N, CA, C and O atoms as CSV, one atom per row, in Angstrom:
chain,resi,resn,atom,element,x,y,z
A,1,MET,N,N,-5.780,11.826,-5.735
A,1,MET,CA,C,-5.850,10.567,-6.450
A,1,MET,C,C,-7.309,10.239,-6.706
A,1,MET,O,O,-8.187,10.665,-5.955
A,2,ASP,N,N,-7.557,9.521,-7.713
A,2,ASP,CA,C,-8.910,9.126,-8.091
A,2,ASP,C,C,-9.580,8.391,-6.935
A,2,ASP,O,O,-9.006,7.463,-6.366
A,3,GLU,N,N,-10.781,8.805,-6.596
A,3,GLU,CA,C,-11.523,8.204,-5.471
A,3,GLU,C,C,-11.688,6.701,-5.641
A,3,GLU,O,O,-11.610,5.963,-4.659
A,4,ALA,N,N,-11.915,6.231,-6.865
A,4,ALA,CA,C,-12.108,4.796,-7.096
A,4,ALA,C,C,-10.845,4.006,-6.786
A,4,ALA,O,O,-10.929,2.844,-6.387
A,5,THR,N,N,-9.673,4.617,-6.962
A,5,THR,CA,C,-8.408,3.922,-6.705
A,5,THR,C,C,-8.235,3.632,-5.229
A,5,THR,O,O,-7.674,2.597,-4.871
A,6,THR,N,N,-8.698,4.510,-4.371
A,6,THR,CA,C,-8.437,4.362,-2.953
A,6,THR,C,C,-9.678,4.085,-2.110
A,6,THR,O,O,-9.580,4.073,-0.883
A,7,SER,N,N,-10.839,3.862,-2.721
A,7,SER,CA,C,-12.048,3.724,-1.922
A,7,SER,C,C,-12.403,2.282,-1.588
A,7,SER,O,O,-13.076,2.045,-0.585
A,8,ASP,N,N,-11.979,1.315,-2.385
A,8,ASP,CA,C,-12.333,-0.077,-2.133
A,8,ASP,C,C,-11.076,-0.942,-2.149
A,8,ASP,O,O,-10.253,-0.846,-3.060
A,9,GLY,N,N,-10.942,-1.779,-1.138
A,9,GLY,CA,C,-9.837,-2.717,-1.134
A,9,GLY,C,C,-8.499,-2.093,-0.811
A,9,GLY,O,O,-8.419,-1.043,-0.174
A,10,ILE,N,N,-7.447,-2.759,-1.262
A,10,ILE,CA,C,-6.083,-2.370,-0.967
A,10,ILE,C,C,-5.424,-1.864,-2.241
A,10,ILE,O,O,-5.541,-2.479,-3.301
A,11,THR,N,N,-4.733,-0.742,-2.127
A,11,THR,CA,C,-3.957,-0.219,-3.246
A,11,THR,C,C,-2.526,-0.029,-2.776
A,11,THR,O,O,-2.277,0.601,-1.748
A,12,VAL,N,N,-1.585,-0.580,-3.539
A,12,VAL,CA,C,-0.160,-0.429,-3.269
A,12,VAL,C,C,0.395,0.542,-4.302
A,12,VAL,O,O,0.365,0.266,-5.501
A,13,PHE,N,N,0.898,1.670,-3.837
A,13,PHE,CA,C,1.579,2.632,-4.694
A,13,PHE,C,C,3.071,2.382,-4.519
A,13,PHE,O,O,3.600,2.534,-3.418
A,14,GLY,N,N,3.751,2.001,-5.592
A,14,GLY,CA,C,5.160,1.682,-5.486
A,14,GLY,C,C,5.822,1.679,-6.842
A,14,GLY,O,O,5.329,2.284,-7.794
A,15,ALA,N,N,6.954,0.985,-6.920
A,15,ALA,CA,C,7.700,0.876,-8.173
A,15,ALA,C,C,8.248,-0.539,-8.287
A,15,ALA,O,O,8.546,-1.188,-7.284
A,16,THR,N,N,8.375,-1.005,-9.518
A,16,THR,CA,C,8.822,-2.385,-9.739
A,16,THR,C,C,10.256,-2.617,-9.300
A,16,THR,O,O,10.628,-3.757,-9.022
A,17,TRP,N,N,11.075,-1.575,-9.227
A,17,TRP,CA,C,12.477,-1.702,-8.826
A,17,TRP,C,C,12.671,-1.612,-7.313
A,17,TRP,O,O,13.763,-1.897,-6.820
A,18,CYS,N,N,11.650,-1.229,-6.578
A,18,CYS,CA,C,11.752,-0.936,-5.141
A,18,CYS,C,C,11.675,-2.205,-4.296
A,18,CYS,O,O,10.680,-2.928,-4.340
A,19,GLY,N,N,12.720,-2.469,-3.533
A,19,GLY,CA,C,12.755,-3.650,-2.671
A,19,GLY,C,C,11.647,-3.663,-1.631
A,19,GLY,O,O,11.063,-4.715,-1.367
A,20,ASP,N,N,11.347,-2.515,-1.035
A,20,ASP,CA,C,10.280,-2.463,-0.029
A,20,ASP,C,C,8.915,-2.735,-0.656
A,20,ASP,O,O,8.064,-3.380,-0.044
A,21,THR,N,N,8.706,-2.239,-1.882
A,21,THR,CA,C,7.452,-2.521,-2.586
A,21,THR,C,C,7.335,-4.016,-2.856
A,21,THR,O,O,6.287,-4.614,-2.612
A,22,LYS,N,N,8.410,-4.622,-3.360
A,22,LYS,CA,C,8.401,-6.058,-3.648
A,22,LYS,C,C,8.132,-6.873,-2.385
A,22,LYS,O,O,7.396,-7.860,-2.425
A,23,ARG,N,N,8.732,-6.459,-1.254
A,23,ARG,CA,C,8.549,-7.177,0.011
A,23,ARG,C,C,7.096,-7.107,0.470
A,23,ARG,O,O,6.532,-8.113,0.899
A,24,SER,N,N,6.492,-5.931,0.381
A,24,SER,CA,C,5.091,-5.775,0.791
A,24,SER,C,C,4.169,-6.569,-0.124
A,24,SER,O,O,3.224,-7.204,0.344
A,25,GLN,N,N,4.438,-6.537,-1.424
A,25,GLN,CA,C,3.639,-7.315,-2.363
A,25,GLN,C,C,3.786,-8.811,-2.081
A,25,GLN,O,O,2.806,-9.553,-2.159
A,26,ALA,N,N,4.989,-9.255,-1.758
A,26,ALA,CA,C,5.215,-10.676,-1.462
A,26,ALA,C,C,4.394,-11.115,-0.246
A,26,ALA,O,O,3.842,-12.215,-0.237
A,27,LEU,N,N,4.311,-10.263,0.776
A,27,LEU,CA,C,3.504,-10.596,1.953
A,27,LEU,C,C,2.029,-10.703,1.569
A,27,LEU,O,O,1.354,-11.659,1.950
A,28,LEU,N,N,1.536,-9.733,0.824
A,28,LEU,CA,C,0.135,-9.782,0.385
A,28,LEU,C,C,-0.121,-11.029,-0.456
A,28,LEU,O,O,-1.149,-11.687,-0.300
A,29,ASP,N,N,0.808,-11.351,-1.341
A,29,ASP,CA,C,0.663,-12.541,-2.182
A,29,ASP,C,C,0.657,-13.816,-1.342
A,29,ASP,O,O,-0.168,-14.702,-1.566
A,30,ARG,N,N,1.584,-13.915,-0.367
A,30,ARG,CA,C,1.646,-15.102,0.508
A,30,ARG,C,C,0.337,-15.298,1.271
A,30,ARG,O,O,-0.101,-16.426,1.499
A,31,LEU,N,N,-0.277,-14.184,1.659
A,31,LEU,CA,C,-1.530,-14.251,2.412
A,31,LEU,C,C,-2.748,-14.429,1.505
A,31,LEU,O,O,-3.863,-14.623,1.990
A,32,GLY,N,N,-2.535,-14.365,0.196
A,32,GLY,CA,C,-3.644,-14.514,-0.749
A,32,GLY,C,C,-4.582,-13.326,-0.760
A,32,GLY,O,O,-5.772,-13.472,-1.040
A,33,ILE,N,N,-4.054,-12.150,-0.456
A,33,ILE,CA,C,-4.873,-10.941,-0.391
A,33,ILE,C,C,-4.740,-10.177,-1.703
A,33,ILE,O,O,-3.635,-9.854,-2.139
A,34,GLU,N,N,-5.878,-9.894,-2.323
A,34,GLU,CA,C,-5.880,-9.154,-3.580
A,34,GLU,C,C,-5.631,-7.672,-3.321
A,34,GLU,O,O,-6.024,-7.126,-2.290
A,35,TYR,N,N,-4.969,-7.039,-4.284
A,35,TYR,CA,C,-4.675,-5.614,-4.180
A,35,TYR,C,C,-4.461,-5.052,-5.577
A,35,TYR,O,O,-4.143,-5.778,-6.518
A,36,ALA,N,N,-4.643,-3.756,-5.685
A,36,ALA,CA,C,-4.329,-3.048,-6.923
A,36,ALA,C,C,-2.921,-2.486,-6.778
A,36,ALA,O,O,-2.537,-2.032,-5.700
A,37,PHE,N,N,-2.155,-2.516,-7.860
A,37,PHE,CA,C,-0.801,-1.959,-7.853
A,37,PHE,C,C,-0.756,-0.768,-8.793
A,37,PHE,O,O,-1.178,-0.854,-9.946
A,38,VAL,N,N,-0.236,0.347,-8.284
A,38,VAL,CA,C,-0.067,1.546,-9.090
A,38,VAL,C,C,1.418,1.885,-9.098
A,38,VAL,O,O,2.000,2.186,-8.056
A,39,ASP,N,N,2.027,1.836,-10.282
A,39,ASP,CA,C,3.450,2.127,-10.438
A,39,ASP,C,C,3.628,3.642,-10.518
A,39,ASP,O,O,3.188,4.282,-11.473
A,40,VAL,N,N,4.277,4.202,-9.504
A,40,VAL,CA,C,4.448,5.651,-9.452
A,40,VAL,C,C,5.409,6.160,-10.523
A,40,VAL,O,O,5.435,7.357,-10.809
A,41,ASP,N,N,6.201,5.266,-11.119
A,41,ASP,CA,C,7.072,5.672,-12.222
A,41,ASP,C,C,6.297,5.832,-13.519
A,41,ASP,O,O,6.754,6.509,-14.440
A,42,LEU,N,N,5.135,5.216,-13.595
A,42,LEU,CA,C,4.330,5.262,-14.819
A,42,LEU,C,C,3.154,6.220,-14.725
A,42,LEU,O,O,2.483,6.476,-15.725
A,43,SER,N,N,2.898,6.747,-13.548
A,43,SER,CA,C,1.758,7.646,-13.344
A,43,SER,C,C,2.213,8.896,-12.597
A,43,SER,O,O,2.506,8.842,-11.402
A,44,ALA,N,N,2.268,10.015,-13.305
A,44,ALA,CA,C,2.646,11.274,-12.662
A,44,ALA,C,C,1.649,11.635,-11.562
A,44,ALA,O,O,2.030,12.156,-10.514
A,45,GLU,N,N,0.372,11.353,-11.811
A,45,GLU,CA,C,-0.655,11.649,-10.812
A,45,GLU,C,C,-0.395,10.862,-9.525
A,45,GLU,O,O,-0.477,11.418,-8.430
A,46,ALA,N,N,-0.084,9.580,-9.654
A,46,ALA,CA,C,0.199,8.749,-8.486
A,46,ALA,C,C,1.468,9.207,-7.775
A,46,ALA,O,O,1.518,9.236,-6.546
A,47,SER,N,N,2.487,9.563,-8.544
A,47,SER,CA,C,3.733,10.041,-7.957
A,47,SER,C,C,3.503,11.305,-7.131
A,47,SER,O,O,4.023,11.431,-6.023
A,48,HIS,N,N,2.724,12.236,-7.672
A,48,HIS,CA,C,2.406,13.478,-6.957
A,48,HIS,C,C,1.564,13.185,-5.716
A,48,HIS,O,O,1.770,13.797,-4.668
A,49,TRP,N,N,0.621,12.256,-5.830
A,49,TRP,CA,C,-0.232,11.902,-4.689
A,49,TRP,C,C,0.610,11.326,-3.552
A,49,TRP,O,O,0.438,11.701,-2.392
A,50,VAL,N,N,1.525,10.408,-3.892
A,50,VAL,CA,C,2.395,9.810,-2.871
A,50,VAL,C,C,3.239,10.885,-2.205
A,50,VAL,O,O,3.364,10.905,-0.980
A,51,ALA,N,N,3.816,11.771,-2.993
A,51,ALA,CA,C,4.626,12.851,-2.425
A,51,ALA,C,C,3.791,13.740,-1.503
A,51,ALA,O,O,4.274,14.182,-0.460
A,52,ALA,N,N,2.560,13.998,-1.879
A,52,ALA,CA,C,1.681,14.831,-1.050
A,52,ALA,C,C,1.386,14.168,0.294
A,52,ALA,O,O,1.171,14.863,1.287
A,53,GLN,N,N,1.372,12.846,0.338
A,53,GLN,CA,C,1.116,12.124,1.594
A,53,GLN,C,C,2.338,12.128,2.507
A,53,GLN,O,O,2.230,11.812,3.692
A,54,ASN,N,N,3.510,12.487,1.954
A,54,ASN,CA,C,4.784,12.374,2.673
A,54,ASN,C,C,5.542,13.690,2.763
A,54,ASN,O,O,6.772,13.701,2.725
A,55,GLY,N,N,4.830,14.782,2.879
A,55,GLY,CA,C,5.498,16.063,3.033
A,55,GLY,C,C,6.405,16.417,1.862
A,55,GLY,O,O,7.440,17.059,2.042
A,56,GLY,N,N,6.014,15.997,0.660
A,56,GLY,CA,C,6.776,16.321,-0.530
A,56,GLY,C,C,7.776,15.260,-0.955
A,56,GLY,O,O,8.391,15.383,-2.014
A,57,GLN,N,N,7.949,14.218,-0.148
A,57,GLN,CA,C,8.882,13.145,-0.489
A,57,GLN,C,C,8.123,11.975,-1.104
A,57,GLN,O,O,7.016,11.645,-0.678
A,58,ARG,N,N,8.728,11.358,-2.102
A,58,ARG,CA,C,8.104,10.192,-2.737
A,58,ARG,C,C,8.631,8.935,-2.051
A,58,ARG,O,O,9.543,8.276,-2.551
A,59,ARG,N,N,8.043,8.612,-0.901
A,59,ARG,CA,C,8.426,7.418,-0.140
A,59,ARG,C,C,7.463,6.297,-0.489
A,59,ARG,O,O,6.245,6.449,-0.392
A,60,ILE,N,N,8.034,5.162,-0.899
A,60,ILE,CA,C,7.214,4.024,-1.319
A,60,ILE,C,C,7.705,2.753,-0.650
A,60,ILE,O,O,8.878,2.653,-0.291
A,61,PRO,N,N,6.823,1.785,-0.481
A,61,PRO,CA,C,5.437,1.822,-0.908
A,61,PRO,C,C,4.565,2.657,0.025
A,61,PRO,O,O,4.843,2.811,1.214
A,62,ALA,N,N,3.513,3.182,-0.562
A,62,ALA,CA,C,2.428,3.799,0.194
A,62,ALA,C,C,1.237,2.872,-0.020
A,62,ALA,O,O,0.794,2.664,-1.150
A,63,ILE,N,N,0.728,2.322,1.069
A,63,ILE,CA,C,-0.315,1.304,0.970
A,63,ILE,C,C,-1.591,1.815,1.615
A,63,ILE,O,O,-1.616,2.216,2.778
A,64,VAL,N,N,-2.656,1.785,0.811
A,64,VAL,CA,C,-3.966,2.240,1.273
A,64,VAL,C,C,-4.814,1.017,1.564
A,64,VAL,O,O,-5.050,0.189,0.683
A,65,LEU,N,N,-5.269,0.907,2.800
A,65,LEU,CA,C,-6.208,-0.143,3.206
A,65,LEU,C,C,-7.545,0.542,3.403
A,65,LEU,O,O,-7.822,1.090,4.470
A,66,ALA,N,N,-8.367,0.507,2.375
A,66,ALA,CA,C,-9.636,1.220,2.429
A,66,ALA,C,C,-10.704,0.305,3.006
A,66,ALA,O,O,-10.546,-0.914,2.941
A,67,PRO,N,N,-11.730,0.810,3.540
A,67,PRO,CA,C,-11.983,2.221,3.783
A,67,PRO,C,C,-11.529,2.638,5.185
A,67,PRO,O,O,-11.379,1.804,6.079
A,68,ASN,N,N,-11.322,3.904,5.351
A,68,ASN,CA,C,-11.096,4.538,6.657
A,68,ASN,C,C,-9.906,4.021,7.438
A,68,ASN,O,O,-9.962,3.963,8.667
A,69,GLN,N,N,-8.838,3.647,6.768
A,69,GLN,CA,C,-7.628,3.213,7.449
A,69,GLN,C,C,-6.514,4.203,7.129
A,69,GLN,O,O,-6.513,4.805,6.055
A,70,PRO,N,N,-5.572,4.376,8.043
A,70,PRO,CA,C,-4.454,5.278,7.738
A,70,PRO,C,C,-3.605,4.709,6.606
A,70,PRO,O,O,-3.542,3.494,6.418
A,71,ILE,N,N,-2.960,5.582,5.864
A,71,ILE,CA,C,-2.062,5.161,4.803
A,71,ILE,C,C,-0.772,4.673,5.439
A,71,ILE,O,O,-0.216,5.327,6.321
A,72,LEU,N,N,-0.304,3.526,4.987
A,72,LEU,CA,C,0.940,2.956,5.495
A,72,LEU,C,C,2.075,3.373,4.563
A,72,LEU,O,O,2.006,3.158,3.352
A,73,ILE,N,N,3.111,3.967,5.130
A,73,ILE,CA,C,4.261,4.417,4.352
A,73,ILE,C,C,5.464,3.555,4.730
A,73,ILE,O,O,5.890,3.538,5.885
A,74,GLU,N,N,6.001,2.848,3.750
A,74,GLU,CA,C,7.161,1.977,3.943
A,74,GLU,C,C,6.997,1.073,5.180
A,74,GLU,O,O,7.887,1.023,6.029
A,75,PRO,N,N,5.868,0.365,5.282
A,75,PRO,CA,C,5.678,-0.453,6.486
A,75,PRO,C,C,6.594,-1.679,6.484
A,75,PRO,O,O,6.925,-2.224,5.431
A,76,SER,N,N,6.993,-2.095,7.677
A,76,SER,CA,C,7.687,-3.371,7.821
A,76,SER,C,C,6.645,-4.475,7.638
A,76,SER,O,O,5.445,-4.200,7.658
A,77,ASP,N,N,7.088,-5.706,7.462
A,77,ASP,CA,C,6.122,-6.801,7.350
A,77,ASP,C,C,5.253,-6.919,8.600
A,77,ASP,O,O,4.040,-7.078,8.469
A,78,PRO,N,N,5.823,-6.847,9.812
A,78,PRO,CA,C,4.952,-6.913,10.996
A,78,PRO,C,C,3.942,-5.765,11.064
A,78,PRO,O,O,2.803,-5.967,11.486
A,79,GLU,N,N,4.352,-4.564,10.653
A,79,GLU,CA,C,3.419,-3.431,10.649
A,79,GLU,C,C,2.302,-3.646,9.635
A,79,GLU,O,O,1.136,-3.385,9.929
A,80,LEU,N,N,2.656,-4.120,8.443
A,80,LEU,CA,C,1.653,-4.368,7.414
A,80,LEU,C,C,0.702,-5.476,7.845
A,80,LEU,O,O,-0.512,-5.353,7.682
A,81,LEU,N,N,1.247,-6.556,8.394
A,81,LEU,CA,C,0.404,-7.660,8.849
A,81,LEU,C,C,-0.564,-7.201,9.933
A,81,LEU,O,O,-1.745,-7.547,9.893
A,82,ALA,N,N,-0.079,-6.430,10.896
A,82,ALA,CA,C,-0.951,-5.931,11.968
A,82,ALA,C,C,-2.057,-5.043,11.403
A,82,ALA,O,O,-3.207,-5.128,11.836
A,83,ALA,N,N,-1.713,-4.194,10.440
A,83,ALA,CA,C,-2.725,-3.325,9.825
A,83,ALA,C,C,-3.746,-4.145,9.043
A,83,ALA,O,O,-4.942,-3.858,9.092
A,84,LEU,N,N,-3.281,-5.162,8.325
A,84,LEU,CA,C,-4.193,-6.037,7.578
A,84,LEU,C,C,-5.144,-6.760,8.524
A,84,LEU,O,O,-6.336,-6.882,8.243
A,85,GLN,N,N,-4.614,-7.234,9.638
A,85,GLN,CA,C,-5.447,-7.920,10.628
A,85,GLN,C,C,-6.435,-6.944,11.262
A,85,GLN,O,O,-7.611,-7.268,11.431
A,86,GLY,N,N,-5.961,-5.762,11.608
A,86,GLY,CA,C,-6.819,-4.767,12.230
A,86,GLY,C,C,-7.953,-4.305,11.326
A,86,GLY,O,O,-9.037,-3.960,11.798
A,87,ALA,N,N,-7.692,-4.301,10.018
A,87,ALA,CA,C,-8.708,-3.861,9.055
A,87,ALA,C,C,-9.577,-5.010,8.578
A,87,ALA,O,O,-10.508,-4.804,7.800
A,88,GLY,N,N,-9.278,-6.233,9.042
A,88,GLY,CA,C,-10.098,-7.388,8.689
A,88,GLY,C,C,-9.733,-8.054,7.369
A,88,GLY,O,O,-10.495,-8.879,6.866
A,89,TYR,N,N,-8.575,-7.710,6.797
A,89,TYR,CA,C,-8.135,-8.325,5.557
A,89,TYR,C,C,-7.429,-9.659,5.791
A,89,TYR,O,O,-7.378,-10.505,4.898
A,90,ALA,N,N,-6.886,-9.841,6.988
A,90,ALA,CA,C,-6.168,-11.076,7.325
A,90,ALA,C,C,-6.611,-11.524,8.711
A,90,ALA,O,O,-6.855,-10.694,9.587
A,91,PRO,N,N,-6.715,-12.832,8.910
A,91,PRO,CA,C,-7.100,-13.299,10.239
A,91,PRO,C,C,-5.973,-13.110,11.243
A,91,PRO,O,O,-4.795,-13.138,10.890
A,92,ALA,N,N,-6.353,-12.918,12.491
A,92,ALA,CA,C,-5.352,-12.840,13.561
A,92,ALA,C,C,-4.692,-14.186,13.708
A,92,ALA,O,O,-5.359,-15.218,13.637
A,93,ILE,N,N,-3.399,-14.191,13.910
A,93,ILE,CA,C,-2.642,-15.426,14.078
A,93,ILE,C,C,-2.300,-15.574,15.536
A,93,ILE,O,O,-1.662,-14.700,16.123
A,94,ALA,N,N,-2.720,-16.673,16.125
A,94,ALA,CA,C,-2.476,-16.881,17.556
A,94,ALA,C,C,-1.079,-17.376,17.806
A,94,ALA,O,O,-0.702,-17.604,18.955
């Protein structure tokens, strides 16, 4: 995938029809966190990249929290929130 797509900020690779993608986007939106969205149905390059991250399977959403964070594949809301907090994108909630 293009280095600029995954080097700064958050990138969500997903599809507009995907419930898990919509759920992850809704959490990011509720938290007021900006992100780039790449529709894997509209980009063959993105679709191939996602499949390469998942042993050949196109599992979405694939969420990149750059820099130097692991790629999140189909995270639950608690998993995504914890990763956002750990990467400094969201404050810890007491």
